[in-house]
Legacy VTK file of the C-alpha trace (Angstrom):
# vtk DataFile Version 3.0
C-alpha trace
ASCII
DATASET POLYDATA
POINTS 239 float
0.232 -0.140 -0.279
1.427 3.108 -1.093
1.729 5.633 2.530
3.266 8.725 1.097
3.090 10.534 -2.372
4.368 13.438 -3.522
3.336 14.543 -7.045
5.085 16.842 -9.111
5.589 19.616 -6.335
7.132 22.853 -7.144
8.490 24.955 -4.217
10.986 27.656 -2.657
11.884 30.265 -0.769
11.043 33.864 -1.526
10.436 33.293 -5.396
13.407 31.517 -5.688
12.223 28.242 -6.810
14.137 25.398 -5.586
11.810 21.953 -6.501
10.955 22.038 -9.823
8.564 18.639 -10.386
9.628 16.554 -7.264
7.970 12.667 -7.352
8.002 9.948 -5.053
6.466 7.308 -3.652
6.920 5.648 -0.500
5.147 2.307 0.362
3.817 1.203 3.467
7.181 -1.019 6.015
9.689 0.173 3.252
12.874 2.214 3.650
12.941 4.890 1.055
16.164 6.924 0.580
16.864 10.090 -1.333
19.948 10.814 -3.084
21.219 13.863 -4.843
24.252 16.318 -5.451
23.870 19.362 -2.453
21.454 21.742 -3.388
19.374 19.371 -5.578
16.416 19.967 -3.389
16.528 17.280 -0.575
16.010 19.063 2.397
13.658 21.298 1.097
11.337 17.879 -0.163
11.106 17.288 3.188
9.965 20.264 4.742
7.791 21.003 1.423
6.224 17.509 3.124
6.406 18.360 6.662
4.675 21.857 5.597
7.307 24.093 6.760
7.312 25.282 2.912
4.182 25.811 0.981
4.065 24.573 -2.826
3.428 26.417 -5.254
1.998 23.457 -7.561
1.930 19.427 -6.889
0.016 17.592 -4.536
1.130 15.848 -0.949
-0.936 12.396 -0.016
-0.415 10.676 3.269
-2.460 7.554 3.761
-4.787 8.311 0.666
-5.477 11.675 2.223
-4.534 15.475 0.658
-1.990 16.537 3.562
-0.482 19.092 0.875
0.232 22.406 3.164
-1.264 20.698 6.350
1.098 22.473 9.631
2.938 20.297 11.769
0.558 19.266 14.589
-2.201 17.885 12.192
1.043 15.979 10.587
2.207 14.571 13.812
-1.234 13.770 14.995
-1.777 11.910 11.904
1.218 9.865 12.310
4.129 11.691 10.521
7.333 12.447 12.778
10.504 14.819 11.398
14.050 14.073 12.562
15.998 17.191 11.523
19.560 17.130 10.822
22.035 16.802 13.787
22.231 19.023 16.404
18.671 19.026 16.746
19.085 18.095 20.893
18.662 20.794 23.426
22.128 20.406 25.035
21.221 21.764 28.742
18.321 19.260 29.288
18.593 15.716 29.797
17.995 12.839 27.511
14.512 12.132 29.448
13.451 15.873 29.129
14.898 16.110 25.345
12.882 12.617 24.568
9.472 14.066 26.415
9.592 16.895 24.328
8.834 14.590 21.380
5.086 13.899 23.457
4.630 17.816 24.225
0.977 17.637 21.916
0.072 14.116 23.494
-3.277 13.765 24.636
-3.742 13.074 28.239
-4.558 9.173 27.290
-0.788 8.620 26.014
1.379 6.889 28.169
4.654 9.358 27.726
6.649 6.749 30.071
5.775 3.576 28.560
7.352 5.773 25.053
10.550 6.773 26.483
10.285 2.460 27.770
9.729 1.313 24.305
12.760 4.202 22.888
15.245 2.556 25.757
14.459 -0.800 24.590
15.590 0.338 20.728
18.448 2.036 22.560
19.644 0.642 25.066
22.170 3.074 25.215
20.777 6.205 26.200
18.983 4.311 29.715
22.123 4.769 31.508
22.274 8.671 30.057
18.784 9.575 30.754
19.025 11.690 33.732
22.380 13.349 31.768
22.891 16.598 29.787
22.773 15.396 25.973
25.233 17.901 25.349
27.361 15.692 27.461
26.570 12.808 24.741
28.831 11.535 21.780
27.855 13.015 18.556
26.083 8.751 17.873
24.506 9.216 21.128
23.027 12.706 20.085
21.604 11.295 17.437
19.694 8.282 19.175
18.145 11.185 21.746
17.113 12.701 18.590
15.628 9.730 16.728
14.438 8.591 20.203
12.565 11.970 20.116
10.634 11.239 16.637
9.805 7.797 18.051
7.552 9.292 21.283
4.434 9.602 19.136
4.708 6.228 17.951
4.716 7.532 14.250
3.599 5.293 11.125
6.136 7.275 8.661
9.589 8.617 10.022
11.358 11.239 7.673
14.731 11.341 8.583
17.334 14.492 7.218
20.752 13.341 6.796
20.694 11.039 9.943
24.455 10.214 9.813
25.695 13.590 9.045
28.722 14.289 10.721
29.322 11.315 12.897
32.323 8.842 12.334
32.302 5.563 10.668
31.650 3.132 13.155
28.644 5.614 14.557
27.268 5.553 11.211
26.503 1.407 11.193
25.747 1.782 14.557
23.012 4.294 13.161
21.992 2.456 10.083
21.245 -0.621 12.630
19.062 1.741 14.617
17.791 2.683 11.367
16.624 -0.617 10.561
15.463 -1.594 14.050
12.744 0.805 14.051
12.061 -0.281 10.487
11.657 -3.942 12.097
8.664 -2.553 14.259
6.736 -1.223 11.377
7.443 2.138 10.744
7.988 3.293 7.598
11.020 4.897 6.517
11.949 8.200 4.147
15.639 9.689 4.786
17.972 12.058 2.879
21.296 10.407 2.688
24.593 12.159 1.241
26.664 8.674 2.372
25.379 7.325 -1.132
26.789 3.493 -0.862
25.707 3.286 2.832
22.500 4.554 2.378
21.672 2.422 -0.634
22.707 -0.222 1.474
20.136 0.170 4.015
17.272 0.784 1.709
14.134 -1.085 -0.006
14.133 2.124 -2.777
15.923 4.983 -3.695
14.621 8.425 -5.658
17.301 10.478 -7.368
17.130 13.914 -6.914
18.819 16.988 -9.155
18.369 20.460 -9.951
14.628 20.007 -8.101
13.099 17.388 -10.048
12.931 13.449 -9.522
15.485 11.927 -12.225
14.410 8.606 -11.759
14.123 5.717 -8.976
14.938 2.257 -8.752
15.040 -1.040 -6.388
17.467 -0.748 -4.088
19.599 -3.497 -4.969
20.313 -2.633 -8.691
20.135 1.556 -8.434
24.339 1.650 -7.591
24.591 -0.604 -11.127
23.244 2.228 -13.293
26.501 4.361 -14.815
25.041 7.727 -13.922
24.882 7.026 -10.311
28.766 5.382 -10.790
30.068 8.207 -12.287
28.265 11.156 -10.224
28.211 9.253 -6.630
31.043 6.580 -6.385
33.965 8.070 -7.992
36.331 7.841 -5.787
35.524 3.950 -4.493
36.415 2.970 -7.904
39.975 1.045 -8.733
LINES 1 240
239 0 1 2 3 4 5 6 7 8 9 10 11 12 13 14 15 16 17 18 19 20 21 22 23 24 25 26 27 28 29 30 31 32 33 34 35 36 37 38 39 40 41 42 43 44 45 46 47 48 49 50 51 52 53 54 55 56 57 58 59 60 61 62 63 64 65 66 67 68 69 70 71 72 73 74 75 76 77 78 79 80 81 82 83 84 85 86 87 88 89 90 91 92 93 94 95 96 97 98 99 100 101 102 103 104 105 106 107 108 109 110 111 112 113 114 115 116 117 118 119 120 121 122 123 124 125 126 127 128 129 130 131 132 133 134 135 136 137 138 139 140 141 142 143 144 145 146 147 148 149 150 151 152 153 154 155 156 157 158 159 160 161 162 163 164 165 166 167 168 169 170 171 172 173 174 175 176 177 178 179 180 181 182 183 184 185 186 187 188 189 190 191 192 193 194 195 196 197 198 199 200 201 202 203 204 205 206 207 208 209 210 211 212 213 214 215 216 217 218 219 220 221 222 223 224 225 226 227 228 229 230 231 232 233 234 235 236 237 238
């Protein structure tokens, strides 16, 4: 079943158009990776999906409903969560307080303590730091906090904007393993990733964005074999 559909979206800032016909589809249960060069419009695409940028043209549907231009509170309530690029944690606040912020719009029936326990099951390393200021944690641990905060309302779709940006190679593998663990719990993942080879490795489907438009897409197992992908993104990895 198609969970998210972005159809020929055009959007930008102050009259400057960044997206010029971006289209993607995300099937329920998938990990979908969006790749492309710097300036291709990847982050703008996510901001437009999440109502932070209003599109000039096009339509965005989630679970069969038009959500084009919906505000963030409505999107959170409908089951979409958005984890920004790194350094979004509040460094002076404890890990637990950071996680609790992820449930700030929850109604009185939501069990925040149980949601935090679920986060600790996925990220057991955070349990021992729950009373520690987030700024005292390593980069990889802070990214766990941010991922955990995005899970506090039990989303169906999680948007991840470059979840491994600035991390050491060992931490990158760890974060992707956690992304897989989240997906195994039934959360559909849509992510942007600059580390193309690693991002594609953990994805089911890949979309390539260039100059604000979707150039092509394909199954993760085969897309790295396309000559244009190897030429554009894997030059330094060839013998």
